[in-house]
LUMKOL-869975 format. One line per field, with one value per residue (C-alpha): residue number from 1; residue in three letters; x, y, z. Coordinates in nm, 2 decimals. Layout:
<recs>
resi = (NUM_...)
resn = (ALA_...)
u = (X_...)
v = (Y_...)
w = (Z_...)
</recs>
This chain:
<recs>
resi = (1_2_3_4_5_6_7_8_9_10_11_12_13_14_15_16_17_18_19_20_21_22_23_24_25_26_27_28_29_30_31_32_33_34_35_36_37_38_39_40_41_42_43_44_45_46_47_48_49_50_51_52_53_54_55_56_57_58_59_60_61_62_63_64_65_66_67_68_69_70_71_72_73_74_75_76_77_78_79_80_81_82_83_84_85_86_87_88_89_90_91_92_93_94_95_96_97_98_99_100_101_102_103_104_105_106_107_108_109_110_111_112_113_114_115_116_117_118_119_120_121_122_123_124_125_126_127_128_129_130_131_132_133_134_135_136_137_138_139_140_141_142_143_144_145_146_147_148_149_150_151_152_153_154_155_156_157_158_159_160_161_162_163_164_165_166_167_168_169_170_171_172_173_174_175_176_177_178_179_180_181_182_183_184_185_186_187_188_189_190_191_192_193_194_195_196_197_198_199_200_201_202_203_204_205_206_207_208_209_210_211_212_213_214_215_216_217_218_219_220_221_222_223_224_225_226_227_228_229_230_231_232_233_234_235_236_237_238_239_240_241_242_243_244_245_246_247_248_249_250_251_252_253_254_255_256_257_258_259_260_261_262_263_264_265_266_267_268_269_270_271_272_273_274_275_276_277_278_279_280_281_282_283_284_285_286_287_288_289_290_291_292_293_294_295_296_297_298_299_300_301_302_303_304_305_306_307_308_309_310_311_312_313_314_315_316_317_318_319_320_321_322_323_324_325_326_327_328_329_330_331_332_333_334_335_336_337_338_339_340_341_342_343_344_345_346_347_348_349_350_351)
resn = (UNK_UNK_UNK_UNK_UNK_UNK_UNK_UNK_UNK_UNK_UNK_UNK_UNK_UNK_UNK_UNK_UNK_UNK_UNK_UNK_UNK_UNK_UNK_UNK_UNK_UNK_UNK_UNK_UNK_UNK_UNK_UNK_UNK_UNK_UNK_UNK_UNK_UNK_UNK_UNK_UNK_UNK_UNK_UNK_UNK_UNK_UNK_UNK_UNK_UNK_UNK_UNK_UNK_UNK_UNK_UNK_UNK_UNK_UNK_UNK_UNK_UNK_UNK_UNK_UNK_UNK_UNK_UNK_UNK_UNK_UNK_UNK_UNK_UNK_UNK_UNK_UNK_UNK_UNK_UNK_UNK_UNK_UNK_UNK_UNK_UNK_UNK_UNK_UNK_UNK_UNK_UNK_UNK_UNK_UNK_UNK_UNK_UNK_UNK_UNK_UNK_UNK_UNK_UNK_UNK_UNK_UNK_UNK_UNK_UNK_UNK_UNK_UNK_UNK_UNK_UNK_UNK_UNK_UNK_UNK_UNK_UNK_UNK_UNK_UNK_UNK_UNK_UNK_UNK_UNK_UNK_UNK_UNK_UNK_UNK_UNK_UNK_UNK_UNK_UNK_UNK_UNK_UNK_UNK_UNK_UNK_UNK_UNK_UNK_UNK_UNK_UNK_UNK_UNK_UNK_UNK_UNK_UNK_UNK_UNK_UNK_UNK_UNK_UNK_UNK_UNK_UNK_UNK_UNK_UNK_UNK_UNK_UNK_UNK_UNK_UNK_UNK_UNK_UNK_UNK_UNK_UNK_UNK_UNK_UNK_UNK_UNK_UNK_UNK_UNK_UNK_UNK_UNK_UNK_UNK_UNK_UNK_UNK_UNK_UNK_UNK_UNK_UNK_UNK_UNK_UNK_UNK_UNK_UNK_UNK_UNK_UNK_UNK_UNK_UNK_UNK_UNK_UNK_UNK_UNK_UNK_UNK_UNK_UNK_UNK_UNK_UNK_UNK_UNK_UNK_UNK_UNK_UNK_UNK_UNK_UNK_UNK_UNK_UNK_UNK_UNK_UNK_UNK_UNK_UNK_UNK_UNK_UNK_UNK_UNK_UNK_UNK_UNK_UNK_UNK_UNK_UNK_UNK_UNK_UNK_UNK_UNK_UNK_UNK_UNK_UNK_UNK_UNK_UNK_UNK_UNK_UNK_UNK_UNK_UNK_UNK_UNK_UNK_UNK_UNK_UNK_UNK_UNK_UNK_UNK_UNK_UNK_UNK_UNK_UNK_UNK_UNK_UNK_UNK_UNK_UNK_UNK_UNK_UNK_UNK_UNK_UNK_UNK_UNK_UNK_UNK_UNK_UNK_UNK_UNK_UNK_UNK_UNK_UNK_UNK_UNK_UNK_UNK_UNK_UNK_UNK_UNK_UNK_UNK_UNK_UNK_UNK_UNK_UNK_UNK_UNK_UNK_UNK_UNK_UNK_UNK_UNK_UNK_UNK_UNK_UNK_UNK_UNK_UNK_UNK_UNK_UNK_UNK_UNK_UNK_UNK)
u = (-2.64_-2.57_-2.28_-2.14_-2.14_-1.97_-1.71_-1.64_-1.60_-1.35_-1.16_-1.16_-1.00_-0.74_-0.66_-0.62_-0.40_-0.17_-0.16_-0.07_0.21_0.36_0.33_0.49_0.78_0.84_0.84_1.11_1.32_1.38_1.72_1.69_1.44_1.18_1.42_1.70_1.72_1.95_2.10_2.16_2.01_2.23_2.23_2.08_1.77_1.72_1.75_1.49_1.25_1.29_1.21_0.92_0.76_0.88_1.10_1.38_1.19_1.22_1.00_0.76_0.70_0.64_0.39_0.20_0.18_0.05_-0.21_-0.32_-0.37_-0.55_-0.79_-0.85_-1.10_-1.01_-1.28_-1.28_-1.52_-1.37_-1.34_-1.02_-0.77_-0.75_-0.40_-0.22_-0.16_-0.53_-0.66_-0.89_-1.09_-1.41_-1.50_-1.84_-2.01_-2.20_-2.39_-2.12_-1.83_-1.62_-1.49_-1.22_-1.14_-0.90_-0.59_-0.36_-0.10_0.08_0.24_0.62_0.64_0.35_0.39_0.07_-0.15_-0.23_-0.32_-0.68_-0.68_-0.58_-0.83_-1.11_-1.02_-0.89_-1.05_-1.40_-1.28_-1.12_-1.43_-1.65_-1.42_-1.39_-1.77_-1.83_-1.56_-1.72_-2.06_-1.91_-1.74_-2.06_-2.29_-2.06_-1.90_-2.20_-2.42_-2.13_-2.05_-2.41_-2.46_-2.13_-2.24_-2.59_-2.47_-2.16_-1.94_-2.15_-2.05_-2.19_-1.96_-1.66_-1.73_-1.79_-1.47_-1.27_-1.39_-1.30_-0.95_-0.91_-1.00_-0.76_-0.48_-0.49_-0.39_-0.51_-0.17_-0.24_-0.62_-0.62_-0.40_-0.60_-0.93_-0.77_-0.64_-0.97_-1.23_-1.02_-0.77_-0.92_-1.30_-1.27_-1.60_-1.47_-1.22_-0.88_-0.80_-0.97_-1.27_-1.62_-1.71_-1.58_-1.46_-1.55_-1.63_-1.82_-2.15_-2.05_-2.17_-2.52_-2.53_-2.78_-2.60_-2.31_-2.52_-2.35_-2.03_-1.96_-2.01_-1.80_-1.50_-1.60_-1.68_-1.32_-1.15_-1.44_-1.44_-1.06_-1.05_-1.36_-1.30_-1.03_-1.24_-1.54_-1.33_-1.24_-1.61_-1.72_-1.48_-1.56_-1.94_-1.92_-1.71_-1.93_-2.26_-2.14_-2.06_-2.40_-2.62_-2.47_-2.58_-2.84_-3.10_-3.09_-3.16_-3.44_-3.59_-3.59_-3.74_-4.03_-4.10_-4.00_-3.93_-3.57_-3.58_-3.70_-3.44_-3.16_-3.26_-3.41_-3.18_-2.86_-2.77_-2.82_-2.60_-2.33_-2.28_-2.09_-1.75_-1.82_-1.92_-1.60_-1.38_-1.61_-1.52_-1.14_-1.20_-1.45_-1.21_-0.92_-1.12_-1.25_-0.91_-0.79_-0.56_-0.24_-0.21_-0.57_-0.56_-0.22_-0.33_-0.66_-0.52_-0.76_-0.67_-0.73_-0.55_-0.33_-0.09_-0.04_0.02_0.29_0.46_0.45_0.65_0.91_0.93_0.91_0.62_0.53_0.19_0.06_0.18_0.02_-0.31_-0.36_-0.26_-0.50_-0.78_-0.73_-0.72_-1.05_-1.22_-1.09_-1.20_-1.54_-1.60_-1.50_-1.73_-2.02_-1.93_-1.95_-2.30_-2.42_-2.32_-2.60_-2.86_-2.74_-2.71_-2.93_-2.71_-2.44_-2.49_-2.33_-2.33)
v = (4.71_5.09_5.06_4.77_4.97_5.27_5.04_4.88_5.22_5.32_4.99_5.05_5.40_5.25_4.97_5.21_5.44_5.14_5.02_5.37_5.40_5.06_5.12_5.46_5.32_5.03_5.24_5.47_5.19_5.03_5.14_5.40_5.67_5.77_5.98_5.71_5.63_5.42_5.75_5.94_6.29_6.58_6.64_6.98_6.85_6.57_6.83_7.05_6.75_6.64_6.99_7.01_6.70_6.77_6.46_6.67_6.69_6.43_6.13_6.21_6.55_6.40_6.15_6.41_6.63_6.34_6.25_6.62_6.63_6.30_6.33_6.70_6.87_7.20_7.47_7.79_8.07_8.08_7.80_7.60_7.64_7.35_7.24_6.92_7.06_7.15_6.82_6.61_6.29_6.46_6.81_6.96_7.29_7.35_7.68_7.94_7.72_7.50_7.18_6.94_6.63_6.33_6.43_6.13_6.36_6.37_6.08_6.11_5.90_6.07_6.44_6.55_6.32_6.27_5.96_6.09_6.09_5.73_5.63_5.81_5.66_5.31_5.20_5.18_4.94_4.72_4.74_4.63_4.34_4.23_4.25_4.04_3.79_3.76_3.70_3.42_3.27_3.26_3.15_2.86_2.78_2.75_2.53_2.30_2.27_2.21_1.94_1.77_1.76_1.64_1.37_1.27_0.99_1.00_1.10_1.44_1.48_1.36_1.58_1.89_1.85_1.77_2.11_2.27_2.12_2.23_2.59_2.59_2.43_2.64_3.00_3.30_3.33_3.00_3.01_3.36_3.30_2.97_3.16_3.43_3.17_2.98_3.26_3.55_3.41_3.08_3.13_3.52_3.56_3.78_4.07_3.99_4.31_4.62_4.71_4.77_5.09_5.44_5.70_5.77_5.39_5.43_5.27_5.07_4.75_4.90_5.10_5.01_5.20_4.96_4.64_4.33_4.52_4.56_4.19_4.09_4.24_4.13_3.76_3.62_3.82_3.78_3.40_3.38_3.57_3.42_3.05_3.00_3.18_2.97_2.66_2.78_2.86_2.51_2.32_2.51_2.50_2.12_2.07_2.30_2.15_1.80_1.88_2.05_1.78_1.53_1.73_1.60_1.87_1.78_1.41_1.52_1.73_1.42_1.21_1.46_1.40_1.74_1.75_1.71_2.03_2.24_2.08_2.16_2.52_2.64_2.46_2.31_2.56_2.87_2.74_2.61_2.95_3.11_2.97_3.05_3.41_3.45_3.39_3.59_3.92_3.93_3.76_4.03_4.30_4.15_4.11_4.47_4.63_4.47_4.19_4.27_3.94_3.95_4.31_4.26_3.95_4.11_4.46_4.61_4.96_4.89_4.97_4.65_4.77_5.11_4.95_4.71_4.99_5.22_4.97_4.94_5.32_5.38_5.61_5.67_5.84_5.57_5.30_5.46_5.53_5.18_5.01_5.23_5.18_4.80_4.83_5.03_4.77_4.49_4.64_4.73_4.38_4.22_4.45_4.36_3.99_4.03_4.19_3.91_3.66_3.78_3.73_3.38_3.26_3.43_3.30_3.55_3.88_4.21_4.36)
w = (-0.10_-0.10_0.15_-0.04_-0.37_-0.20_-0.04_-0.38_-0.54_-0.28_-0.33_-0.70_-0.67_-0.43_-0.67_-0.97_-0.76_-0.67_-1.03_-1.14_-0.89_-0.98_-1.35_-1.32_-1.11_-1.34_-1.65_-1.52_-1.37_-1.71_-1.86_-2.14_-2.22_-2.47_-2.68_-2.71_-3.08_-3.29_-3.41_-3.09_-3.07_-2.96_-2.59_-2.63_-2.81_-2.55_-2.27_-2.44_-2.50_-2.14_-2.02_-2.26_-2.11_-1.75_-1.75_-1.60_-1.27_-0.98_-1.02_-0.74_-0.89_-1.23_-1.09_-0.89_-1.20_-1.40_-1.14_-1.12_-1.50_-1.50_-1.20_-1.13_-1.36_-1.52_-1.51_-1.70_-1.80_-2.15_-2.41_-2.38_-2.67_-2.92_-2.83_-2.72_-2.37_-2.32_-2.45_-2.24_-2.28_-2.15_-2.26_-2.17_-2.07_-1.76_-1.77_-1.84_-1.74_-1.96_-1.81_-1.93_-1.74_-1.77_-1.96_-2.03_-2.18_-2.52_-2.70_-2.72_-3.04_-3.22_-3.16_-3.33_-3.13_-2.76_-2.57_-2.56_-2.94_-2.95_-2.69_-2.87_-3.21_-3.13_-2.80_-2.95_-3.21_-2.95_-2.74_-3.03_-3.12_-2.76_-2.71_-3.02_-2.92_-2.57_-2.72_-2.93_-2.63_-2.42_-2.71_-2.80_-2.46_-2.23_-2.45_-2.51_-2.14_-2.05_-2.31_-2.21_-1.85_-1.91_-2.16_-1.96_-2.12_-2.44_-2.79_-2.72_-2.42_-2.61_-2.91_-2.70_-2.50_-2.82_-2.96_-2.63_-2.63_-2.99_-2.89_-2.60_-2.80_-3.12_-3.04_-3.24_-3.41_-3.58_-3.62_-3.75_-4.06_-4.13_-4.14_-4.36_-4.60_-4.62_-4.63_-4.75_-5.00_-5.12_-5.11_-5.12_-4.94_-4.65_-4.65_-4.52_-4.32_-4.19_-3.99_-4.12_-3.95_-4.01_-3.75_-3.47_-3.46_-3.14_-3.24_-3.55_-3.39_-3.35_-3.67_-3.94_-4.21_-4.23_-4.26_-4.40_-4.47_-4.10_-4.03_-4.32_-4.15_-3.80_-3.85_-3.87_-3.60_-3.35_-3.40_-3.39_-3.06_-2.90_-2.97_-2.71_-2.45_-2.54_-2.48_-2.12_-2.05_-2.19_-1.97_-1.65_-1.72_-1.76_-1.44_-1.23_-1.36_-1.30_-0.94_-0.88_-1.03_-0.79_-0.48_-0.24_-0.32_-0.69_-0.61_-0.37_-0.66_-0.88_-0.61_-0.59_-0.95_-1.09_-1.46_-1.55_-1.76_-1.46_-1.23_-1.47_-1.55_-1.22_-0.97_-1.11_-1.38_-1.17_-0.89_-1.12_-1.29_-1.00_-1.10_-1.47_-1.39_-1.19_-1.49_-1.72_-1.54_-1.62_-1.95_-2.06_-1.95_-2.14_-2.46_-2.44_-2.42_-2.74_-2.83_-3.02_-3.21_-3.34_-3.44_-3.62_-3.81_-3.94_-3.97_-3.72_-3.59_-3.23_-2.90_-2.89_-3.15_-2.98_-2.65_-2.78_-2.98_-2.68_-2.47_-2.75_-2.78_-2.41_-2.47_-2.10_-2.14_-2.38_-2.15_-1.85_-2.04_-2.17_-1.84_-1.64_-1.89_-1.86_-1.48_-1.48_-1.70_-1.49_-1.16_-1.29_-1.44_-1.11_-0.92_-1.15_-1.10_-0.72_-0.76_-0.98_-0.71_-0.49_-0.76_-0.84_-0.48_-0.22_0.06_-0.05_0.13_0.05_0.40)
</recs>
C-alpha cells in the first residue's frame, strides 16, 4: 500500500507538470495577447507591461520562472512585504523563518488582485457548491438506480428512469431559470441570487451562525447542478446492479436461503459500485471547481466566472491557476477512487 501511494504521488506530479506545459504552450499559441484591446494601447505602454510581467522573455524562460514561483518555497528571516509580487497561497512561520509557497502570479485584467486572492475568495464558494451538488447527486441517484434494478420492468423502474432521463435531458441553463421563476419570482420563498455565507467563505457550509439563511441561497443552485449528475449515477447504478444480481454467486446465495436484503446489501450492491465509483471521481472534481453556467444564473461569486473571463481577456496567470487547480482535484479524486477499489473488491491488489 505504501509503495502504491508513493507511486501515485509521483504520477500525480508528473501529470500536473504535463498539464502545465500543455496549457502554457496553448495559451501563448493563440493569436493576440493579454494587452490587446479594442482601443489599441501605445506601443511604449505595451512594451512596459510586457517587461513588467516578463512577457518579453523567451517562452521557456517564462515557463521556468512561473514554475519556480509556483513550486519552490521562499524562506526569509524577515517578514515578507505585503505586495503583489510577494504574495503566496500559503504563508506561515517556522521558528524564526517566514515561508511563503505557491505563487500563481498577478492577474493581468485585475491589477490590484492576484490569482491567489481569487483562489482564496472564490474557490471555497465553488467547493461548497460542488460538494452540496455532489451530495444531491449521490442521495438522489443511487437510491433511484437501486430501486430501478430491484424492481426491473415495473412502474418503479419506469418512473426512476424517466426522472433520470429528465435530469440528463434538461441542462442547468434551462432548469436554473425555471427554479428561479418558480421559487424566487412567483412563490418568493427563496432568494434569487447570491451566496449565504460571508468572506472568507471557507466554512460556510459547516457554520452554525448562518443557519437557514445559508441554505436559502444554496438549495436552488445545488439541486440545479446536482440533478444531471444524479441522473448519470442512477442509470449507471441500475445497469451495474442488474449485471451483478444475475451472476452465479448471487443465485447460489439465494439457493442457500439467505435473506434478499442481505444478498443485495452485502454481496450485489458492494460489487456493483465499482463502475459507479469510477465516474464519481472526475464528477466530484468537476463539481468542486465550479460551473460557470450555474454560478452565472444564480449570481454566485465562484471560480467559474473568473475562468471564462480569463480566457476572453487572455489573462495567462488566471488560466494557468484554474487549470492546475482543476488538474490537482481531478488527479486526487482519481487516486482516491483507485484506493476505494481495493476496499470494495478484495481481489484488486495495489502492489
